[in-house]
C-alpha positions as CSV (number, residue, x, y, z in Angstrom):
1,M,-18.6,-4.4,-5.8
2,K,-16.4,-3.9,-2.7
3,K,-19.1,-5.3,-0.5
4,L,-19.6,-8.3,-2.7
5,F,-15.8,-8.9,-2.8
6,T,-15.6,-8.7,1.0
7,S,-18.5,-11.0,1.5
8,I,-17.0,-13.6,-0.7
9,L,-13.6,-13.2,1.0
10,L,-15.2,-13.6,4.4
11,I,-17.1,-16.8,3.4
12,T,-13.8,-18.2,2.1
13,L,-12.1,-17.4,5.3
14,L,-14.8,-19.1,7.3
15,I,-14.4,-22.2,5.2
16,A,-10.6,-22.1,5.6
17,G,-10.9,-22.0,9.4
18,C,-9.4,-18.5,9.7
19,S,-12.5,-16.5,10.7
20,S,-12.6,-14.0,13.5
21,A,-13.2,-16.8,16.0
22,P,-9.7,-18.1,16.7
23,T,-10.9,-20.0,19.8
24,E,-12.4,-22.6,17.5
25,T,-9.0,-23.5,16.1
26,S,-5.9,-25.0,17.7
27,T,-4.3,-22.8,20.3
28,E,-0.8,-24.1,19.4
29,G,1.7,-21.8,17.6
30,Y,2.1,-18.1,17.5
31,K,-0.8,-15.7,17.1
32,I,-1.0,-12.4,15.3
33,G,-3.8,-9.9,15.5
34,I,-4.2,-7.0,13.0
35,L,-6.3,-3.9,12.9
36,L,-6.8,-3.1,9.2
37,S,-6.8,0.5,7.9
38,D,-10.0,2.5,7.2
39,A,-11.0,0.9,3.9
40,G,-10.9,-2.6,5.3
41,L,-10.9,-5.9,3.4
42,G,-11.8,-5.8,-0.2
43,D,-9.9,-2.6,-0.9
44,E,-8.0,-4.4,-3.8
45,S,-4.9,-2.8,-2.3
46,F,-3.2,-2.1,1.0
47,N,-5.4,-4.1,3.4
48,D,-5.7,-7.1,1.0
49,S,-1.9,-7.2,0.6
50,A,-1.4,-7.4,4.4
51,F,-4.1,-10.0,4.7
52,K,-2.4,-12.1,1.9
53,G,0.9,-12.0,3.9
54,L,-0.9,-13.3,7.0
55,E,-2.6,-16.1,5.0
56,K,0.8,-17.2,3.7
57,A,2.2,-17.2,7.2
58,R,-0.8,-19.3,8.3
59,D,-0.3,-21.8,5.5
60,E,3.4,-22.0,5.6
61,L,4.4,-21.2,9.1
62,G,1.4,-22.4,11.1
63,I,0.6,-19.1,12.7
64,L,-2.9,-18.2,13.8
65,F,-4.4,-14.8,13.1
66,D,-7.5,-12.7,13.5
67,Y,-8.3,-9.2,12.2
68,K,-10.4,-6.3,13.2
69,E,-11.9,-3.4,11.1
70,A,-12.8,0.0,12.4
71,P,-14.5,1.9,9.6
72,D,-16.1,4.1,12.3
73,G,-12.7,5.2,13.5
74,K,-12.9,3.4,16.9
75,Y,-9.3,2.3,16.7
76,E,-8.6,2.1,20.4
77,E,-11.7,0.0,21.0
78,K,-10.6,-2.6,18.4
79,L,-7.0,-2.5,19.6
80,N,-8.1,-3.2,23.1
81,E,-10.1,-6.1,21.9
82,L,-7.0,-7.5,20.3
83,V,-5.0,-7.0,23.5
84,A,-7.6,-8.8,25.5
85,E,-7.4,-11.7,23.1
86,K,-3.7,-12.2,23.9
87,Y,-1.8,-12.2,20.6
88,D,2.0,-12.5,20.5
89,I,2.1,-9.4,18.3
90,I,-0.6,-6.9,17.2
91,I,-0.3,-5.0,14.0
92,G,-1.7,-1.6,13.4
93,L,-2.1,-1.1,9.6
94,G,-1.8,2.5,8.3
95,F,-0.8,5.9,9.5
96,S,-4.3,6.8,10.6
97,V,-4.1,4.2,13.5
98,Q,-0.8,5.5,14.9
99,E,-2.1,7.7,17.6
100,A,-4.5,5.0,19.0
101,L,-1.8,2.4,18.7
102,E,0.7,4.5,20.7
103,K,-1.8,5.1,23.4
104,T,-2.7,1.4,23.6
105,A,1.0,0.5,23.6
106,K,1.7,2.8,26.5
107,Q,-1.1,1.2,28.5
108,N,0.1,-2.3,27.7
109,P,3.9,-2.2,27.9
110,S,4.4,-6.0,27.9
111,Q,2.5,-6.4,24.6
112,Q,4.5,-6.1,21.3
113,F,3.0,-4.0,18.6
114,I,3.9,-3.3,15.0
115,L,3.0,-0.1,13.2
116,I,3.0,-0.3,9.4
117,D,3.3,3.0,7.5
118,G,4.4,5.1,10.5
119,Q,7.4,5.7,12.7
120,S,7.0,5.5,16.5
121,D,9.4,6.0,19.4
122,I,7.3,3.9,21.8
123,N,9.5,1.1,23.2
124,N,7.1,-1.8,22.5
125,I,6.2,-0.6,18.9
126,I,8.2,-1.9,15.9
127,S,7.9,0.6,13.0
128,I,7.8,-0.5,9.4
129,T,7.9,2.1,6.6
130,F,8.3,1.8,2.9
131,K,10.2,3.9,0.4
132,E,7.2,4.4,-1.8
133,Q,9.0,7.3,-3.5
134,E,11.5,4.9,-5.1
135,G,8.9,2.7,-6.8
136,S,6.8,5.7,-7.7
137,F,9.8,7.3,-9.5
138,L,9.8,4.4,-11.9
139,V,6.0,4.8,-12.5
140,G,6.6,8.5,-13.2
141,M,9.2,7.5,-15.8
142,I,6.8,5.2,-17.5
143,A,4.0,7.8,-17.4
144,A,6.3,10.4,-19.1
145,M,7.4,7.8,-21.7
146,T,3.8,6.9,-22.4
147,S,2.1,10.3,-22.4
148,K,1.2,11.9,-25.8
149,T,-0.2,15.1,-24.4
150,G,2.6,15.9,-22.0
151,K,0.1,15.9,-19.1
152,V,-0.1,13.3,-16.4
153,G,-2.0,13.2,-13.1
154,F,-1.6,11.9,-9.5
155,I,-4.5,11.2,-7.1
156,G,-3.9,10.8,-3.3
157,G,-6.3,9.4,-0.8
158,A,-5.2,11.9,1.9
159,D,-2.8,14.8,2.2
160,A,-0.5,12.9,4.5
161,P,3.3,12.3,4.7
162,V,3.2,8.7,3.5
163,I,1.1,9.7,0.4
164,H,3.6,12.4,-0.3
165,H,6.1,9.7,-0.9
166,F,4.1,8.3,-3.8
167,E,3.4,11.8,-5.2
168,N,7.0,13.0,-4.9
169,G,8.5,9.9,-6.6
170,F,5.9,10.1,-9.4
171,I,6.7,13.8,-10.1
172,E,10.4,13.3,-10.0
173,G,10.4,10.3,-12.2
174,A,8.2,11.9,-14.8
175,R,10.5,15.0,-14.8
176,Y,13.6,12.8,-15.0
177,V,12.3,11.7,-18.4
178,Q,10.6,14.9,-19.5
179,P,11.5,18.0,-17.5
180,S,8.7,20.1,-19.0
181,I,5.9,17.6,-18.4
182,E,2.8,19.0,-16.7
183,I,1.6,17.2,-13.6
184,M,-1.8,17.6,-12.0
185,S,-2.1,16.5,-8.4
186,D,-5.1,16.3,-6.1
187,Y,-6.3,14.6,-2.9
188,A,-9.7,12.9,-2.6
189,G,-9.7,13.1,1.2
190,T,-10.8,9.4,1.4
191,F,-9.5,6.0,0.6
192,D,-12.9,4.4,0.3
193,D,-14.9,6.4,-2.3
194,T,-14.8,5.2,-5.9
195,Q,-17.0,8.1,-7.0
196,A,-14.6,10.6,-5.6
197,G,-11.7,9.0,-7.5
198,A,-13.7,8.8,-10.7
199,A,-14.6,12.5,-10.4
200,I,-11.0,13.6,-10.1
201,A,-9.9,11.3,-12.9
202,E,-12.7,12.7,-15.2
203,R,-11.6,16.3,-14.5
204,Y,-8.0,15.4,-15.2
205,I,-8.9,13.7,-18.5
206,K,-10.9,16.7,-19.6
207,N,-7.8,18.7,-19.1
208,K,-5.9,16.4,-21.4
209,V,-4.2,14.2,-18.8
210,D,-3.5,10.9,-20.5
211,F,-1.9,8.9,-17.7
212,I,-3.1,8.7,-14.0
213,Y,-1.3,7.3,-11.0
214,H,-3.1,6.9,-7.7
215,A,-2.2,6.2,-4.0
216,A,-5.8,6.2,-2.9
217,G,-6.9,2.7,-2.0
218,F,-10.4,1.9,-3.1
219,T,-10.9,5.5,-4.2
220,G,-8.2,4.9,-6.8
221,F,-10.2,1.9,-8.1
222,G,-12.8,4.4,-9.3
223,A,-10.1,6.5,-11.0
224,I,-8.7,3.5,-12.8
225,K,-12.2,2.5,-14.0
226,K,-12.8,6.0,-15.2
227,A,-9.5,6.1,-17.0
228,E,-10.5,2.9,-18.9
229,E,-13.9,4.3,-19.7
230,M,-12.4,7.5,-21.2
231,G,-9.6,5.7,-23.0
232,I,-6.4,6.7,-21.2
233,Y,-3.6,4.8,-19.3
234,A,-3.2,4.4,-15.6
235,A,-1.0,2.8,-13.0
236,G,-2.2,0.8,-10.0
237,V,-0.7,0.8,-6.5
238,D,0.2,-1.6,-3.7
239,I,-0.7,-4.8,-5.6
240,D,-0.8,-5.6,-9.3
241,Q,-4.1,-3.9,-10.3
242,F,-4.0,-4.9,-13.9
243,F,-7.2,-7.0,-13.5
244,V,-9.1,-3.8,-12.5
245,A,-8.9,-2.4,-16.0
246,E,-7.0,-4.6,-18.4
247,K,-7.1,-2.1,-21.3
248,T,-5.7,0.7,-19.1
249,V,-3.4,-0.4,-16.3
250,V,0.1,-0.2,-17.7
251,T,1.8,-1.3,-14.4
252,S,1.4,-1.0,-10.7
253,M,3.8,0.3,-8.0
254,L,4.1,-2.8,-5.8
255,K,4.2,-2.0,-2.1
256,N,5.0,-5.4,-0.7
257,V,3.2,-5.3,2.6
258,D,2.4,-9.0,2.2
259,L,6.1,-9.8,2.1
260,A,6.9,-7.6,5.1
261,V,4.1,-9.1,7.2
262,Y,5.2,-12.6,6.2
263,Q,8.8,-11.9,7.1
264,L,7.8,-10.6,10.5
265,A,5.8,-13.7,11.2
266,K,8.7,-15.9,10.1
267,T,11.1,-14.0,12.4
268,L,8.6,-14.5,15.2
269,V,8.3,-18.2,14.6
270,E,12.1,-18.8,14.2
271,N,13.3,-16.5,17.0
272,G,10.3,-16.3,19.4
273,K,10.5,-12.5,19.2
274,I,11.3,-9.6,16.9
275,T,14.2,-7.5,18.2
276,E,14.6,-4.9,15.5
277,K,13.1,-1.6,16.3
278,S,12.3,-0.3,12.8
279,F,12.5,-1.2,9.1
280,A,12.5,1.0,6.0
281,L,12.0,-1.1,2.9
282,G,12.8,0.2,-0.6
283,L,13.8,-1.2,-4.0
284,A,17.0,-2.7,-2.5
285,D,14.9,-4.7,0.0
286,Q,12.2,-5.7,-2.5
287,G,9.9,-3.6,-0.3
288,V,8.7,-1.8,-3.4
289,G,8.9,-2.5,-7.1
290,L,7.0,-2.6,-10.4
291,A,4.4,-5.1,-11.6
292,D,4.8,-6.4,-15.2
293,I,4.4,-3.7,-17.9
294,R,1.4,-4.5,-20.0
295,V,-0.9,-2.8,-22.5
296,I,2.0,-0.7,-23.9
297,Q,5.3,-1.7,-25.5
298,L,8.3,0.2,-24.3
299,T,11.3,0.5,-26.6
300,T,14.6,-1.3,-25.7
301,E,16.0,2.1,-24.8
302,Q,13.2,3.0,-22.5
303,Q,13.4,-0.4,-20.7
304,T,17.1,0.1,-20.3
305,A,16.6,3.6,-18.9
306,I,14.2,2.3,-16.3
307,E,16.6,-0.5,-15.2
308,K,19.5,2.0,-15.0
309,A,17.3,4.4,-12.9
310,K,16.4,1.5,-10.6
311,E,20.1,0.7,-10.1
312,A,21.0,4.3,-9.5
313,I,18.3,4.7,-6.9
314,I,19.5,1.5,-5.1
315,S,23.1,2.7,-5.2
316,G,22.1,6.2,-4.0
317,T,23.2,8.0,-7.2
318,I,19.6,9.1,-7.7
319,K,18.0,10.3,-4.4
320,V,14.2,10.5,-4.5
321,T,12.5,13.1,-2.2
322,A,10.4,11.6,0.6
323,E,9.1,14.8,2.3
324,K,6.5,17.1,0.8
325,R,8.1,19.1,-2.0
326,N,8.0,22.9,-2.1
327,D,6.5,23.0,-5.6
328,Q,3.4,20.9,-4.7
């Protein structure tokens, strides 16, 4: 399904004049290159969100863009290709590309780079991170409010700091509502294997988990489909994943990578450069949030509790853990 989705998307891009051959289009305007994360286009999540932001920047701001994929892990090779193609800024998407991006940045000090989902001290790298734990806290609250068995589950794509943000927030939000709730947590070790996600979900469900939240890219797609097949609820991630399983996806933790990418492009167009060194985007910045709640009907009291928690997180009254918890 992913391959079909990607093929259709690529054909659409060719028709729209935004293929990986920017020399065939006008050379006027600013140009942005991006190296997508491991799962590539069609992940129904992180990569597609970033791509959506670039499409909006193209349509509304007139920027040109091209993208590269490195499913084989040859990040440096693809980054060097982007450097050779002379873009105003080059984006490295995802924590897995950080090492290669930093090496490439050191070798090309006059080129401006952007690292999304990582923090770098290299002078010509702008870092963008998200407070995924804040949005995930709200998902955890909904999971605890929804669960009948008192057991919920989290699936991560990789045991990495940025994924801990999702896990931590989910755990703390669920326990905020129901301190005694049982939370199962596991990592698939991949963001690109629907069968791995489905296998973990099935194991959870057999252990009476009745709500699953994932931060696992296309791997999580498999978990959501398994949740629908076995009749439990789930939450999506990064973009609104309701369409993946319309009987199962209660909400999604929106990680607005598209908005962040668009705003960067807008700053570039308006100012000719981006001067800020780093951004950390949370609920207060609309960097993260919740998709519409569907499938279930929360009570007025529950809806109010979620809104109050959101306000408390923004004000700092509730502080959600970002680093890996000792009880994980």
